[in-house]
SEDOBA-550289 format. One line per field, with one value per residue (C-alpha): chain; x, y, z. Coordinates in steps of 0.001 Angstrom, whole numbers, always signed. Example, Ala and Ser with C-alpha at 12.3 -4.5 7.8 and 13.67 -1.06 7.14 Angstrom:
kette: c(A A)
x: c(+12300 +13670)
y: c(-4500 -1060)
z: c(+7800 +7140)
// end
This chain:
kette: c(A A A A A A A A A A A A A A A A A A A A A A A A A A A A A A A A A A A A A A A A A A A A A A A A A A A A A A A A A A A A A A A A A A A A A A A A A A A A A A A A A A A A A A A A A A A A A A A A A A A A A A A A A A A A A A A A A A A A A A A A A A A A A A A A A A A A A A A A A A A A A A A A A A A A A A A A A A A A A A A A A A A A A A A A A A A A A A A A A A A A A A A A A A A A A A A A A A A A A A A A A A A A A A A A)
x: c(-52663 -51417 -51298 -48111 -48630 -47909 -45084 -43300 -43316 -39989 -40258 -39207 -37018 -37729 -35122 -32128 -31787 -28912 -25775 -25031 -21259 -19144 -19032 -15263 -14415 -15896 -14156 -10845 -11789 -12154 -9082 -7261 -8426 -7589 -4201 -3850 -5499 -2900 -9 -759 -1687 +688 +3608 +6228 +5161 +6263 +8860 +11722 +12978 +12925 +16109 +16006 +12506 +13989 +12216 +14685 +11740 +11498 +12308 +15493 +16147 +14873 +16999 +20879 +19645 +19011 +22286 +24411 +22330 +19560 +21874 +22761 +19553 +17736 +19647 +19079 +15508 +16020 +17445 +14784 +12030 +13492 +13713 +10663 +9302 +11408 +10121 +6494 +7047 +8754 +5585 +8195 +6929 +8538 +6266 +6568 +7545 +10357 +11688 +11424 +13129 +16066 +15964 +16606 +18909 +20999 +20832 +21862 +24876 +26357 +26474 +24117 +25103 +24103 +19962 +18256 +18303 +21937 +22161 +19622 +21685 +24829 +23509 +21659 +18382 +14935 +12955 +11613 +14195 +16121 +13354 +13025 +16624 +15719 +12868 +15204 +17596 +15318 +13546 +16941 +17753 +14831 +15545 +18783 +18884 +16348 +18869 +21491 +22546 +24197 +25562 +26690 +30427 +30126 +28712 +31287 +34214 +33348 +33142 +36702 +38251 +36188 +34746 +36834 +34033 +31059 +29256 +26913 +27952 +26315 +26767 +23426 +23716 +27271 +25887 +22715 +25176 +27814 +24612 +23352 +26905 +27788 +24137 +24849 +28066 +26694 +23684 +26520 +28263 +25429 +24232 +26625 +25979 +22449 +21649 +23897 +21768 +18747 +19670 +20769 +17224 +15099 +14415 +15306 +14660 +16227 +15275 +17116)
y: c(+69999 +72476 +71024 +71645 +73500 +70923 +72837 +72608 +68896 +66899 +64296 +60748 +58824 +55142 +53007 +51844 +47981 +47053 +46388 +42567 +41849 +41469 +37866 +38512 +39662 +36780 +34518 +36301 +35818 +32086 +31540 +33725 +31583 +28194 +29270 +29949 +27000 +24792 +26400 +25761 +22348 +21664 +24075 +21230 +21648 +25661 +25459 +23149 +24681 +27680 +29215 +31830 +33146 +33123 +30364 +27967 +27163 +24050 +25462 +26448 +22654 +21546 +23791 +22269 +19172 +18983 +20712 +18559 +15171 +15754 +14087 +11368 +10341 +11202 +8862 +5802 +6730 +6823 +3422 +2031 +3070 +1720 -1804 -1364 -1086 -4334 -6186 -5560 -6642 -9595 -10323 -10491 -9661 -9775 -11146 -9503 -13224 -13396 -10200 -11569 -14902 -12276 -10583 -13631 -14756 -11604 -11639 -15393 -15144 -12034 -14269 -14631 -11439 -9028 -7640 -5892 -3051 -3273 -3891 -394 +1497 +829 +1675 +4670 +3189 +3138 -429 +585 +1858 -1300 -3683 -1454 -2162 -5969 -6064 -4266 -6755 -9596 -8109 -8040 -11331 -12649 -10846 -12027 -15272 -17086 -18724 -19516 -23380 -24128 -27758 -29936 -29557 -26118 -26160 -28851 -26207 -23715 -25385 -27219 -23389 -20713 -22719 -20296 -17678 -19356 -19551 -22558 -25423 -28317 -30187 -29039 -25678 -25424 -26344 -23899 -21235 -21924 -22099 -18878 -17346 -18711 -17660 -13800 -13829 -14675 -12432 -9651 -10742 -9954 -6640 -4165 -5053 -5800 -2231 +28 -1615 -1359 +2674 +3427 +2387 +4457 +7906 +10120 +13781 +15688 +18832 +18793)
z: c(+22163 +19236 +15831 +13872 +10368 +7851 +6521 +10339 +10212 +9589 +6720 +8476 +6258 +6276 +7945 +5530 +5540 +6970 +4478 +3894 +4937 +1489 +510 -356 +3384 +4754 +2469 +3366 +6906 +6380 +4437 +7169 +10204 +8237 +7415 +11086 +12005 +10294 +11238 +14790 +14581 +11793 +12845 +11374 +7817 +7775 +10907 +11093 +14985 +16494 +18424 +21030 +19080 +15430 +13061 +11053 +8098 +6208 +3283 +4517 +5803 +2593 +229 +2334 +2501 -1352 -2163 +213 -787 -3196 -6426 -4137 -2884 -6538 -8073 -5424 -6063 -10109 -9353 -7827 -9809 -12917 -10498 -9704 -13666 -14602 -11907 -12680 -16450 -15188 -12831 -9642 -6504 -2750 +24 +3849 +4434 +2547 +3601 +7270 +6414 +4697 +7855 +9987 +7920 +8041 +11983 +12139 +9367 +11831 +15007 +18039 +19290 +16859 +17024 +13980 +16540 +16477 +12596 +12308 +14537 +12717 +9528 +10458 +9118 +10380 +10237 +7197 +4953 +6406 +5085 +1667 +1218 +1730 -507 -3207 -2844 -3102 -6320 -7813 -6932 -8335 -11593 -12216 -10410 -12435 -14535 -12121 -11345 -8489 -8646 -5539 -6914 -6815 -3058 -2023 -3621 -2239 +1300 +859 -366 +1811 +4544 +7004 +5839 +6990 +10255 +10128 +12011 +10516 +7337 +5756 +7579 +5546 +2063 +2257 +3629 +768 -1714 -751 -932 -4226 -5288 -4156 -5739 -9214 -8900 -8346 -11527 -13639 -11743 -13048 -16533 -16452 -14335 -16575 -20277 -17805 -17476 -20898 -22345 -19818 -20369 -17178 -16753 -14136 -12633 -9376)
// end
């Protein structure tokens, strides 16, 4: 075999090492895949509905709800926050058993043909929202009712003058219902002044 002269030999370049995939591209792909996965598994977080292929985004729904009901809802949340803070300061709490009893008393006061589902449907509330309202009411009653005293004479007078509004059928039941009604009335009499004073002392910043 004839050997080629040295000047005819073609030098061979050593193989170049494979270029590593840029880490920035890897990170970008991971982020994109993560966003796609979130969108697919939690479409409701971004899209509220799709009408004939056109999405209604959740931010659009939130903007409209905020413009129409945001102020009222915010004031309600502020009120609840103020009452909760006052309850913590006074060491007042409401148990689930107390809420259940209040719920039962309310249903019984409306007659035997009314159920809790009827009340929720009428009020347009969920069970959780309803229990939150009962908890708030009981908290206020505990805060404002600790100094209220109701005598037997008060109860007898109420039964004599307003007994037709009571639903109990026994003497003991009438007395207990009258007592609770008087108590609620006295709490309501104190509520407006107390809460106005509570709000006037609070530092509230609104950004809505």
